[in-house]
N, C-alpha and C positions, 0 to 999 in steps of 0.2 A: 340903292334906296335901302337895300338890306342886306346883310352879310350872308354867307355861306351855309350858316346854321337855320334856314328858314326849311322847315317839312314840305313834303309835297301832300296835297290833299287830292283824293280823288273825286273828281266832280263830273257829275253823270245827270242826264235827262232822259226821261223815258219818252220824250217827244222826238228825240232825234239824238244819233250817236256821232262821235266827233268825225267832221267831215261831211256829213249827210247833209242833205237839204233840210231846213227848216220847214215844218207844215205851213201852210198859209194861214192857219187859224192865229199864229203867234207873229202876224206880220200887219202891215198898214193894207193889205190885200183882204185881211180877213177879220178875225174879231179884235185884232192888236191887244193880244193880252200876252203876259208873260209865261213863258213854259216852267213845268216845276224844275227843280232842281234838286240833288241831293248830295250831300259829300261826307267823306269819311278819312280819317288819319289826323285828325286834329290832335296835337300834344296836349297836355295838360298846361292850365295856366290861360287858357283863352278866357278873353273877357267879353269879346264882341265879335261880329263878323261884320265883312263890306262885300259887297256885291257890284262888281261894275261890269257892264257891257258896252262892248265898243266894235266899230267897223273901221279897220285900217286902210280899205281900199277905196275910199270918197276920193272922188277927182278933184281934190285940192293940193295944191304942193305941199308937202310934210312940213316943210319949215312955219307953214301959217296954221293948219291944224294936223295935228298929227293922225287923228282918228277923230270919227263921229261917234259920241257918247249917246247910248240908247237907254241906259237906265243906270241908277247910282241908287243905293238902297246902303246905309250905313247903320250901327249899333244895332246889329240884328243879335238878340239873344244868345248869350254863349252856350246852351243847352241845345240848340237848334242845330240839326243836322239836316233839314230838308225844308223845302217850302212847295207850297201848291200851287198849281197854275193860276193865273190871274192874281198871284200875291200883291197886297197893296195895290189893286186895281182902282180902287175908289178913293185911295188915299190914305184909308184907315189905319191904325196902328196896331200891326200884328207882332208878336215876339220882340215887343219895345223897338222895332225896327223904323227908320225915318227914311222917307225919299228926300234925295238931294237933287242937284239942276244937271239935267241933261242938255245936250247941244241943242235941242228944240226948245230950249228956255222953258222947261217944264216940269213939275216934280210929278211926273209920272212915267211909267214905261212908253217908250216909242219903238215898235217892232220895226223889223227890216224893212227899207223900201227904195232899194237901189236904182238909182236914176237909169242905168243900163249895166248891163253884164252881170257877171255873178260876183256876189261879195261874200267875205267872211266876217262872223260876228263871233267873237268871243265872249263866254260868260265866264267872268272872272269872279273867283271865291277866295277871299283873305282872310286869315284868323290874325288876333290881334290880341297883345296883352294889354289893351286898355280899351275906353270908349273915346268917339271922337266929340269934341266940343265944339260942333258947328251949327249954325244956323243952316236950315233947309236951302234957302236961296243963295247961300254962299258955300254950301257943299258941292262945288263943282269937282270935275275930275283932278283937277289941278292942286286945288285945297284938299282934298281927299288925300290924294297922295303926299304931299308935305306933312299933314297930319299923321298919317301912316307911318313916315319915314323912323325906322328903328325900333318898331312896334309889331313889326309882321312875324308871327310865328309859324305861319304854314301858307301855302300859295296852290290853288291848282286852277284848271279852266277846263271847260267844253267848248269846241269850236264847232259851229254851224255855218252852212251856207245858204244864201237865197237869191234867187234870181225871179224878177218879175215875170209874170205869164203873159203873153200877149192876149189883148181880148178882142 
């Protein structure tokens, strides 16, 4: 996707640390809102940011669906270094950001909801040297990755886990 000149972003959340359980507030079992995220380490020349959240542990063969996409946000303003929890929860535009299409076929955050076991959820942030000219309904993970190809200046992620509690 990109050459080795991609810088490292330090991505974190106050909701969970890498490898920790994501609080139920941010899942289908809770309020189903996105957690806060912040990042640092972006080089100069950033024109926008992209956030992708995905679960690679879905029980579907990887050749059919490599991961379940829970959130797509693109064209986040270049001066942005953090987002609050419930960011774009109601579809409004903040920081010039636009919601893309998830695996749920929705333009909104869809929190963790693993059918069984503990799954990993990667909150990925990309710093780009451009903005993406995609219509929201066409802004799938595949189309986002294609549009970002050759334009990634920096990348980072934070990974949380989630297992549904028996009721």
